[in-house]
PDB file of N, CA, C and O in Angstrom:
ATOM      1  N   UNK A   1      50.630 -30.126  31.729  1.00  0.00           N
ATOM      2  CA  UNK A   1      49.398 -29.377  31.379  1.00  0.00           C
ATOM      3  C   UNK A   1      48.019 -30.386  30.552  1.00  0.00           C
ATOM      4  O   UNK A   1      46.810 -30.408  30.781  1.00  0.00           O
ATOM      5  N   UNK A   2      48.992 -31.247  29.397  1.00  0.00           N
ATOM      6  CA  UNK A   2      47.724 -32.175  28.765  1.00  0.00           C
ATOM      7  C   UNK A   2      47.004 -32.777  29.343  1.00  0.00           C
ATOM      8  O   UNK A   2      45.866 -33.029  28.945  1.00  0.00           O
ATOM      9  N   UNK A   3      47.680 -33.308  30.856  1.00  0.00           N
ATOM     10  CA  UNK A   3      46.992 -34.599  31.721  1.00  0.00           C
ATOM     11  C   UNK A   3      45.719 -33.586  32.450  1.00  0.00           C
ATOM     12  O   UNK A   3      44.691 -33.993  32.991  1.00  0.00           O
ATOM     13  N   UNK A   4      46.093 -32.388  32.295  1.00  0.00           N
ATOM     14  CA  UNK A   4      45.018 -31.678  32.894  1.00  0.00           C
ATOM     15  C   UNK A   4      43.740 -31.260  32.089  1.00  0.00           C
ATOM     16  O   UNK A   4      42.659 -30.977  32.605  1.00  0.00           O
ATOM     17  N   UNK A   5      43.996 -31.261  30.871  1.00  0.00           N
ATOM     18  CA  UNK A   5      42.925 -31.747  29.725  1.00  0.00           C
ATOM     19  C   UNK A   5      42.679 -33.182  29.335  1.00  0.00           C
ATOM     20  O   UNK A   5      42.310 -33.217  28.161  1.00  0.00           O
ATOM     21  N   UNK A   6      42.732 -34.134  29.770  1.00  0.00           N
ATOM     22  CA  UNK A   6      42.827 -35.299  29.442  1.00  0.00           C
ATOM     23  C   UNK A   6      43.086 -35.589  27.983  1.00  0.00           C
ATOM     24  O   UNK A   6      42.429 -36.378  27.304  1.00  0.00           O
ATOM     25  N   UNK A   7      43.882 -35.032  27.664  1.00  0.00           N
ATOM     26  CA  UNK A   7      44.646 -35.131  26.191  1.00  0.00           C
ATOM     27  C   UNK A   7      45.873 -35.713  25.668  1.00  0.00           C
ATOM     28  O   UNK A   7      46.870 -34.993  25.710  1.00  0.00           O
ATOM     29  N   UNK A   8      45.965 -36.663  25.275  1.00  0.00           N
ATOM     30  CA  UNK A   8      47.251 -37.370  25.171  1.00  0.00           C
ATOM     31  C   UNK A   8      48.344 -36.222  24.172  1.00  0.00           C
ATOM     32  O   UNK A   8      47.986 -35.541  23.210  1.00  0.00           O
ATOM     33  N   UNK A   9      49.725 -36.308  24.784  1.00  0.00           N
ATOM     34  CA  UNK A   9      50.870 -35.488  24.552  1.00  0.00           C
ATOM     35  C   UNK A   9      50.237 -34.930  23.195  1.00  0.00           C
ATOM     36  O   UNK A   9      49.989 -33.729  23.091  1.00  0.00           O
ATOM     37  N   UNK A  10      49.975 -35.849  22.137  1.00  0.00           N
ATOM     38  CA  UNK A  10      50.585 -35.649  20.981  1.00  0.00           C
ATOM     39  C   UNK A  10      48.637 -34.062  20.464  1.00  0.00           C
ATOM     40  O   UNK A  10      48.399 -32.995  19.896  1.00  0.00           O
ATOM     41  N   UNK A  11      48.144 -34.878  21.038  1.00  0.00           N
ATOM     42  CA  UNK A  11      47.093 -33.748  20.828  1.00  0.00           C
ATOM     43  C   UNK A  11      46.704 -32.255  21.556  1.00  0.00           C
ATOM     44  O   UNK A  11      45.800 -31.458  21.306  1.00  0.00           O
ATOM     45  N   UNK A  12      47.803 -32.239  22.575  1.00  0.00           N
ATOM     46  CA  UNK A  12      47.965 -31.065  22.814  1.00  0.00           C
ATOM     47  C   UNK A  12      49.232 -29.973  22.253  1.00  0.00           C
ATOM     48  O   UNK A  12      49.191 -28.743  22.289  1.00  0.00           O
ATOM     49  N   UNK A  13      50.310 -30.814  21.752  1.00  0.00           N
ATOM     50  CA  UNK A  13      51.043 -30.248  20.954  1.00  0.00           C
ATOM     51  C   UNK A  13      50.309 -29.879  19.896  1.00  0.00           C
ATOM     52  O   UNK A  13      49.869 -28.741  20.063  1.00  0.00           O
ATOM     53  N   UNK A  14      49.982 -30.380  18.842  1.00  0.00           N
ATOM     54  CA  UNK A  14      48.894 -30.011  18.175  1.00  0.00           C
ATOM     55  C   UNK A  14      48.020 -28.628  18.354  1.00  0.00           C
ATOM     56  O   UNK A  14      47.856 -27.672  17.596  1.00  0.00           O
ATOM     57  N   UNK A  15      47.574 -28.891  19.552  1.00  0.00           N
ATOM     58  CA  UNK A  15      46.696 -27.324  20.076  1.00  0.00           C
ATOM     59  C   UNK A  15      47.435 -26.334  20.347  1.00  0.00           C
ATOM     60  O   UNK A  15      47.017 -25.265  19.902  1.00  0.00           O
ATOM     61  N   UNK A  16      48.202 -26.308  20.807  1.00  0.00           N
ATOM     62  CA  UNK A  16      49.183 -25.731  21.880  1.00  0.00           C
ATOM     63  C   UNK A  16      50.083 -24.441  20.567  1.00  0.00           C
ATOM     64  O   UNK A  16      50.095 -23.213  20.473  1.00  0.00           O
ATOM     65  N   UNK A  17      50.741 -25.625  19.742  1.00  0.00           N
ATOM     66  CA  UNK A  17      51.289 -24.806  18.249  1.00  0.00           C
ATOM     67  C   UNK A  17      50.315 -24.435  17.747  1.00  0.00           C
ATOM     68  O   UNK A  17      49.984 -23.366  18.260  1.00  0.00           O
ATOM     69  N   UNK A  18      49.513 -24.813  16.838  1.00  0.00           N
ATOM     70  CA  UNK A  18      48.336 -23.710  16.413  1.00  0.00           C
ATOM     71  C   UNK A  18      48.283 -22.715  17.162  1.00  0.00           C
ATOM     72  O   UNK A  18      48.902 -21.769  16.676  1.00  0.00           O
ATOM     73  N   UNK A  19      47.796 -22.489  18.180  1.00  0.00           N
ATOM     74  CA  UNK A  19      47.835 -21.072  18.857  1.00  0.00           C
ATOM     75  C   UNK A  19      48.681 -20.428  18.384  1.00  0.00           C
ATOM     76  O   UNK A  19      48.564 -19.583  17.496  1.00  0.00           O
ATOM     77  N   UNK A  20      49.962 -20.888  19.134  1.00  0.00           N
ATOM     78  CA  UNK A  20      51.395 -20.298  18.669  1.00  0.00           C
ATOM     79  C   UNK A  20      51.501 -19.975  17.294  1.00  0.00           C
ATOM     80  O   UNK A  20      51.950 -18.883  16.944  1.00  0.00           O
ATOM     81  N   UNK A  21      51.187 -20.693  16.617  1.00  0.00           N
ATOM     82  CA  UNK A  21      51.880 -20.223  14.951  1.00  0.00           C
ATOM     83  C   UNK A  21      50.694 -19.449  14.959  1.00  0.00           C
ATOM     84  O   UNK A  21      51.237 -18.352  14.827  1.00  0.00           O
ATOM     85  N   UNK A  22      49.561 -19.207  15.010  1.00  0.00           N
ATOM     86  CA  UNK A  22      48.646 -18.434  14.512  1.00  0.00           C
ATOM     87  C   UNK A  22      49.011 -17.094  15.241  1.00  0.00           C
ATOM     88  O   UNK A  22      49.162 -16.156  14.458  1.00  0.00           O
ATOM     89  N   UNK A  23      49.187 -16.795  16.575  1.00  0.00           N
ATOM     90  CA  UNK A  23      49.202 -15.905  16.768  1.00  0.00           C
ATOM     91  C   UNK A  23      50.815 -15.087  17.090  1.00  0.00           C
ATOM     92  O   UNK A  23      51.103 -14.259  17.954  1.00  0.00           O
ATOM     93  N   UNK A  24      51.519 -15.612  16.191  1.00  0.00           N
ATOM     94  CA  UNK A  24      53.060 -15.317  15.235  1.00  0.00           C
ATOM     95  C   UNK A  24      52.634 -14.961  14.332  1.00  0.00           C
ATOM     96  O   UNK A  24      53.282 -14.091  13.751  1.00  0.00           O
ATOM     97  N   UNK A  25      51.781 -15.261  13.926  1.00  0.00           N
ATOM     98  CA  UNK A  25      51.179 -15.003  12.045  1.00  0.00           C
ATOM     99  C   UNK A  25      50.488 -13.689  12.086  1.00  0.00           C
ATOM    100  O   UNK A  25      50.821 -12.753  11.358  1.00  0.00           O
ATOM    101  N   UNK A  26      49.388 -13.627  13.066  1.00  0.00           N
ATOM    102  CA  UNK A  26      48.944 -12.028  13.538  1.00  0.00           C
ATOM    103  C   UNK A  26      49.999 -11.338  13.403  1.00  0.00           C
ATOM    104  O   UNK A  26      50.295 -10.723  12.378  1.00  0.00           O
ATOM    105  N   UNK A  27      50.835 -11.394  14.709  1.00  0.00           N
ATOM    106  CA  UNK A  27      52.005 -10.451  14.562  1.00  0.00           C
ATOM    107  C   UNK A  27      52.331 -10.201  13.849  1.00  0.00           C
ATOM    108  O   UNK A  27      52.013  -9.027  13.661  1.00  0.00           O
ATOM    109  N   UNK A  28      53.251 -10.800  12.644  1.00  0.00           N
ATOM    110  CA  UNK A  28      54.033 -10.527  11.607  1.00  0.00           C
ATOM    111  C   UNK A  28      53.178 -10.122  10.294  1.00  0.00           C
ATOM    112  O   UNK A  28      53.644  -9.417   9.399  1.00  0.00           O
ATOM    113  N   UNK A  29      51.578 -10.775  10.289  1.00  0.00           N
ATOM    114  CA  UNK A  29      50.937  -9.376   9.492  1.00  0.00           C
ATOM    115  C   UNK A  29      50.632  -8.427   9.739  1.00  0.00           C
ATOM    116  O   UNK A  29      50.572  -7.632   8.801  1.00  0.00           O
ATOM    117  N   UNK A  30      50.194  -7.849  11.354  1.00  0.00           N
ATOM    118  CA  UNK A  30      49.375  -6.730  11.446  1.00  0.00           C
ATOM    119  C   UNK A  30      50.569  -5.955  11.418  1.00  0.00           C
ATOM    120  O   UNK A  30      50.230  -4.772  11.393  1.00  0.00           O
ATOM    121  N   UNK A  31      52.081  -6.093  11.409  1.00  0.00           N
ATOM    122  CA  UNK A  31      53.582  -5.546  11.354  1.00  0.00           C
ATOM    123  C   UNK A  31      53.279  -5.338  10.090  1.00  0.00           C
ATOM    124  O   UNK A  31      53.345  -4.160   9.739  1.00  0.00           O
ATOM    125  N   UNK A  32      52.971  -6.102   9.304  1.00  0.00           N
ATOM    126  CA  UNK A  32      53.292  -5.848   7.887  1.00  0.00           C
ATOM    127  C   UNK A  32      52.646  -5.554   7.355  1.00  0.00           C
ATOM    128  O   UNK A  32      53.073  -5.163   6.269  1.00  0.00           O
ATOM    129  N   UNK A  33      51.166  -5.455   7.543  1.00  0.00           N
ATOM    130  CA  UNK A  33      50.477  -4.382   6.528  1.00  0.00           C
ATOM    131  C   UNK A  33      50.058  -3.357   7.143  1.00  0.00           C
ATOM    132  O   UNK A  33      49.150  -2.698   6.636  1.00  0.00           O
ATOM    133  N   UNK A  34      50.799  -2.869   8.760  1.00  0.00           N
ATOM    134  CA  UNK A  34      50.935  -1.457   9.166  1.00  0.00           C
ATOM    135  C   UNK A  34      51.914  -0.572   8.616  1.00  0.00           C
ATOM    136  O   UNK A  34      51.774   0.641   8.459  1.00  0.00           O
ATOM    137  N   UNK A  35      53.455  -1.638   8.182  1.00  0.00           N
ATOM    138  CA  UNK A  35      54.257  -0.702   7.190  1.00  0.00           C
ATOM    139  C   UNK A  35      53.858  -0.053   6.016  1.00  0.00           C
ATOM    140  O   UNK A  35      54.103   1.102   5.668  1.00  0.00           O
ATOM    141  N   UNK A  36      52.915  -1.332   5.177  1.00  0.00           N
ATOM    142  CA  UNK A  36      52.142  -1.109   3.740  1.00  0.00           C
ATOM    143  C   UNK A  36      51.146  -0.575   3.939  1.00  0.00           C
ATOM    144  O   UNK A  36      50.420  -0.485   2.949  1.00  0.00           O
ATOM    145  N   UNK A  37      50.521   0.134   5.482  1.00  0.00           N
ATOM    146  CA  UNK A  37      50.071   1.194   5.466  1.00  0.00           C
ATOM    147  C   UNK A  37      48.326   1.015   4.493  1.00  0.00           C
ATOM    148  O   UNK A  37      47.593   1.885   4.023  1.00  0.00           O
ATOM    149  N   UNK A  38      48.190  -0.628   4.524  1.00  0.00           N
ATOM    150  CA  UNK A  38      46.929  -1.462   3.690  1.00  0.00           C
ATOM    151  C   UNK A  38      45.961  -2.048   4.489  1.00  0.00           C
ATOM    152  O   UNK A  38      45.734  -3.237   4.712  1.00  0.00           O
ATOM    153  N   UNK A  39      45.240  -0.692   5.021  1.00  0.00           N
ATOM    154  CA  UNK A  39      44.114  -1.022   5.835  1.00  0.00           C
ATOM    155  C   UNK A  39      42.872  -1.583   5.529  1.00  0.00           C
ATOM    156  O   UNK A  39      41.989  -1.488   6.382  1.00  0.00           O
ATOM    157  N   UNK A  40      42.684  -2.035   4.685  1.00  0.00           N
ATOM    158  CA  UNK A  40      41.964  -3.496   3.860  1.00  0.00           C
ATOM    159  C   UNK A  40      42.338  -4.861   4.521  1.00  0.00           C
ATOM    160  O   UNK A  40      41.455  -5.679   4.781  1.00  0.00           O
ATOM    161  N   UNK A  41      43.524  -5.077   4.763  1.00  0.00           N
ATOM    162  CA  UNK A  41      44.267  -6.209   4.858  1.00  0.00           C
ATOM    163  C   UNK A  41      44.371  -6.263   6.167  1.00  0.00           C
ATOM    164  O   UNK A  41      44.359  -7.314   6.808  1.00  0.00           O
ATOM    165  N   UNK A  42      44.511  -4.798   6.785  1.00  0.00           N
ATOM    166  CA  UNK A  42      44.578  -4.817   8.277  1.00  0.00           C
ATOM    167  C   UNK A  42      43.655  -5.615   8.443  1.00  0.00           C
ATOM    168  O   UNK A  42      43.740  -6.815   8.701  1.00  0.00           O
ATOM    169  N   UNK A  43      42.445  -4.777   8.256  1.00  0.00           N
ATOM    170  CA  UNK A  43      40.816  -5.079   8.677  1.00  0.00           C
ATOM    171  C   UNK A  43      40.266  -6.373   8.810  1.00  0.00           C
ATOM    172  O   UNK A  43      39.334  -6.754   9.518  1.00  0.00           O
ATOM    173  N   UNK A  44      41.186  -7.161   7.799  1.00  0.00           N
ATOM    174  CA  UNK A  44      40.589  -8.911   7.417  1.00  0.00           C
ATOM    175  C   UNK A  44      41.494  -9.668   8.750  1.00  0.00           C
ATOM    176  O   UNK A  44      41.053 -10.645   9.355  1.00  0.00           O
ATOM    177  N   UNK A  45      42.668  -9.091   9.024  1.00  0.00           N
ATOM    178  CA  UNK A  45      44.129  -9.677  10.050  1.00  0.00           C
ATOM    179  C   UNK A  45      43.032  -9.383  11.200  1.00  0.00           C
ATOM    180  O   UNK A  45      42.445 -10.419  11.509  1.00  0.00           O
ATOM    181  N   UNK A  46      42.592  -8.221  11.928  1.00  0.00           N
ATOM    182  CA  UNK A  46      41.862  -8.000  12.886  1.00  0.00           C
ATOM    183  C   UNK A  46      40.916  -8.995  13.449  1.00  0.00           C
ATOM    184  O   UNK A  46      40.898  -9.483  14.579  1.00  0.00           O
ATOM    185  N   UNK A  47      40.098  -9.205  12.390  1.00  0.00           N
ATOM    186  CA  UNK A  47      38.794  -9.794  12.187  1.00  0.00           C
ATOM    187  C   UNK A  47      39.451 -11.365  12.405  1.00  0.00           C
ATOM    188  O   UNK A  47      38.847 -12.123  13.164  1.00  0.00           O
ATOM    189  N   UNK A  48      40.186 -11.642  12.004  1.00  0.00           N
ATOM    190  CA  UNK A  48      40.915 -13.109  11.956  1.00  0.00           C
ATOM    191  C   UNK A  48      40.959 -13.264  12.990  1.00  0.00           C
ATOM    192  O   UNK A  48      40.274 -14.090  13.593  1.00  0.00           O
ATOM    193  N   UNK A  49      41.943 -12.357  13.584  1.00  0.00           N
ATOM    194  CA  UNK A  49      42.635 -12.381  15.104  1.00  0.00           C
ATOM    195  C   UNK A  49      41.418 -12.418  16.225  1.00  0.00           C
ATOM    196  O   UNK A  49      41.623 -12.988  17.297  1.00  0.00           O
ATOM    197  N   UNK A  50      40.028 -11.736  15.918  1.00  0.00           N
ATOM    198  CA  UNK A  50      39.028 -11.561  16.718  1.00  0.00           C
ATOM    199  C   UNK A  50      38.147 -13.329  16.954  1.00  0.00           C
ATOM    200  O   UNK A  50      37.544 -13.752  17.940  1.00  0.00           O
ATOM    201  N   UNK A  51      38.400 -13.952  15.702  1.00  0.00           N
ATOM    202  CA  UNK A  51      37.810 -15.251  15.520  1.00  0.00           C
ATOM    203  C   UNK A  51      39.115 -15.978  16.001  1.00  0.00           C
ATOM    204  O   UNK A  51      38.902 -16.807  16.886  1.00  0.00           O
ATOM    205  N   UNK A  52      40.170 -15.870  15.680  1.00  0.00           N
ATOM    206  CA  UNK A  52      40.988 -17.002  16.863  1.00  0.00           C
ATOM    207  C   UNK A  52      40.773 -16.910  17.825  1.00  0.00           C
ATOM    208  O   UNK A  52      40.103 -17.866  18.214  1.00  0.00           O
ATOM    209  N   UNK A  53      41.115 -15.751  19.039  1.00  0.00           N
ATOM    210  CA  UNK A  53      40.561 -15.487  20.066  1.00  0.00           C
ATOM    211  C   UNK A  53      39.359 -15.985  20.684  1.00  0.00           C
ATOM    212  O   UNK A  53      39.292 -16.571  21.765  1.00  0.00           O
ATOM    213  N   UNK A  54      38.085 -15.600  19.626  1.00  0.00           N
ATOM    214  CA  UNK A  54      36.539 -16.560  20.281  1.00  0.00           C
ATOM    215  C   UNK A  54      36.679 -17.882  20.431  1.00  0.00           C
ATOM    216  O   UNK A  54      36.287 -18.543  21.393  1.00  0.00           O
ATOM    217  N   UNK A  55      37.464 -18.421  19.093  1.00  0.00           N
ATOM    218  CA  UNK A  55      37.196 -20.066  19.167  1.00  0.00           C
ATOM    219  C   UNK A  55      38.835 -20.663  20.101  1.00  0.00           C
ATOM    220  O   UNK A  55      38.993 -21.884  20.087  1.00  0.00           O
ATOM    221  N   UNK A  56      39.827 -19.898  20.768  1.00  0.00           N
ATOM    222  CA  UNK A  56      40.683 -20.484  21.585  1.00  0.00           C
ATOM    223  C   UNK A  56      39.915 -20.932  23.199  1.00  0.00           C
ATOM    224  O   UNK A  56      40.026 -21.963  23.862  1.00  0.00           O
ATOM    225  N   UNK A  57      38.965 -19.407  23.497  1.00  0.00           N
ATOM    226  CA  UNK A  57      38.500 -19.455  24.538  1.00  0.00           C
ATOM    227  C   UNK A  57      37.034 -20.261  24.588  1.00  0.00           C
ATOM    228  O   UNK A  57      36.529 -20.402  25.702  1.00  0.00           O
ATOM    229  N   UNK A  58      36.352 -20.782  23.451  1.00  0.00           N
ATOM    230  CA  UNK A  58      35.411 -21.546  23.432  1.00  0.00           C
ATOM    231  C   UNK A  58      36.528 -23.255  23.542  1.00  0.00           C
ATOM    232  O   UNK A  58      36.557 -24.082  24.453  1.00  0.00           O
ATOM    233  N   UNK A  59      37.005 -23.240  22.723  1.00  0.00           N
ATOM    234  CA  UNK A  59      38.062 -24.462  23.171  1.00  0.00           C
ATOM    235  C   UNK A  59      38.286 -24.459  24.521  1.00  0.00           C
ATOM    236  O   UNK A  59      38.023 -25.522  25.084  1.00  0.00           O
ATOM    237  N   UNK A  60      38.663 -23.643  25.140  1.00  0.00           N
ATOM    238  CA  UNK A  60      39.078 -23.657  26.566  1.00  0.00           C
ATOM    239  C   UNK A  60      38.139 -24.480  27.627  1.00  0.00           C
ATOM    240  O   UNK A  60      38.248 -25.511  28.290  1.00  0.00           O
ATOM    241  N   UNK A  61      37.113 -23.413  27.414  1.00  0.00           N
ATOM    242  CA  UNK A  61      36.189 -23.690  28.296  1.00  0.00           C
ATOM    243  C   UNK A  61      35.171 -24.936  27.662  1.00  0.00           C
ATOM    244  O   UNK A  61      34.062 -25.159  28.148  1.00  0.00           O
ATOM    245  N   UNK A  62      35.624 -25.558  26.725  1.00  0.00           N
ATOM    246  CA  UNK A  62      34.888 -27.209  26.463  1.00  0.00           C
ATOM    247  C   UNK A  62      35.888 -28.448  26.917  1.00  0.00           C
ATOM    248  O   UNK A  62      35.663 -29.654  27.017  1.00  0.00           O
ATOM    249  N   UNK A  63      37.225 -27.574  27.178  1.00  0.00           N
ATOM    250  CA  UNK A  63      38.372 -28.295  27.870  1.00  0.00           C
ATOM    251  C   UNK A  63      38.352 -28.864  29.014  1.00  0.00           C
ATOM    252  O   UNK A  63      38.552 -30.025  29.372  1.00  0.00           O
ATOM    253  N   UNK A  64      38.003 -27.609  29.722  1.00  0.00           N
ATOM    254  CA  UNK A  64      37.870 -27.668  31.246  1.00  0.00           C
ATOM    255  C   UNK A  64      36.735 -27.633  31.770  1.00  0.00           C
ATOM    256  O   UNK A  64      36.307 -27.284  32.871  1.00  0.00           O
ATOM    257  N   UNK A  65      36.216 -28.109  30.684  1.00  0.00           N
ATOM    258  CA  UNK A  65      34.248 -28.465  31.428  1.00  0.00           C
ATOM    259  C   UNK A  65      34.401 -29.872  31.696  1.00  0.00           C
ATOM    260  O   UNK A  65      33.912 -30.419  32.685  1.00  0.00           O
ATOM    261  N   UNK A  66      35.211 -30.565  30.642  1.00  0.00           N
ATOM    262  CA  UNK A  66      35.248 -32.032  30.594  1.00  0.00           C
ATOM    263  C   UNK A  66      36.371 -32.224  31.528  1.00  0.00           C
ATOM    264  O   UNK A  66      36.775 -33.382  31.419  1.00  0.00           O
ATOM    265  N   UNK A  67      36.934 -31.655  32.268  1.00  0.00           N
ATOM    266  CA  UNK A  67      38.042 -31.941  33.042  1.00  0.00           C
ATOM    267  C   UNK A  67      37.335 -33.137  34.333  1.00  0.00           C
ATOM    268  O   UNK A  67      36.189 -32.895  34.711  1.00  0.00           O
ATOM    269  N   UNK A  68      38.014 -34.274  34.891  1.00  0.00           N
ATOM    270  CA  UNK A  68      37.330 -35.413  35.541  1.00  0.00           C
ATOM    271  C   UNK A  68      37.950 -34.990  37.099  1.00  0.00           C
ATOM    272  O   UNK A  68      38.674 -35.954  37.348  1.00  0.00           O
ATOM    273  N   UNK A  69      38.027 -34.191  38.095  1.00  0.00           N
ATOM    274  CA  UNK A  69      38.857 -35.234  38.961  1.00  0.00           C
ATOM    275  C   UNK A  69      39.230 -36.129  39.598  1.00  0.00           C
ATOM    276  O   UNK A  69      38.859 -37.185  39.086  1.00  0.00           O
ATOM    277  N   UNK A  70      39.924 -36.300  40.692  1.00  0.00           N
ATOM    278  CA  UNK A  70      40.628 -37.418  40.700  1.00  0.00           C
ATOM    279  C   UNK A  70      40.169 -37.812  42.223  1.00  0.00           C
ATOM    280  O   UNK A  70      40.927 -38.631  42.741  1.00  0.00           O
ATOM    281  N   UNK A  71      39.650 -37.610  42.609  1.00  0.00           N
ATOM    282  CA  UNK A  71      38.609 -37.431  44.069  1.00  0.00           C
ATOM    283  C   UNK A  71      37.742 -37.238  44.623  1.00  0.00           C
ATOM    284  O   UNK A  71      37.762 -37.324  45.850  1.00  0.00           O
TER     285      UNK A  71
END
């Protein structure tokens, strides 16, 4: 997959790892703040999740736009 985006293996691992870890942290904090019934921090986690999704979509569009075919 890294060759599709024209990235090195290390760059792709960092990108994919960051998205995966951020998603797992989001799941953890949503569950934690739901059990603690802390709506203020739950709203913060929600907005951080929205920003994460927007940044991921923007980054995917950027990487897809710079794709150069071999033919």
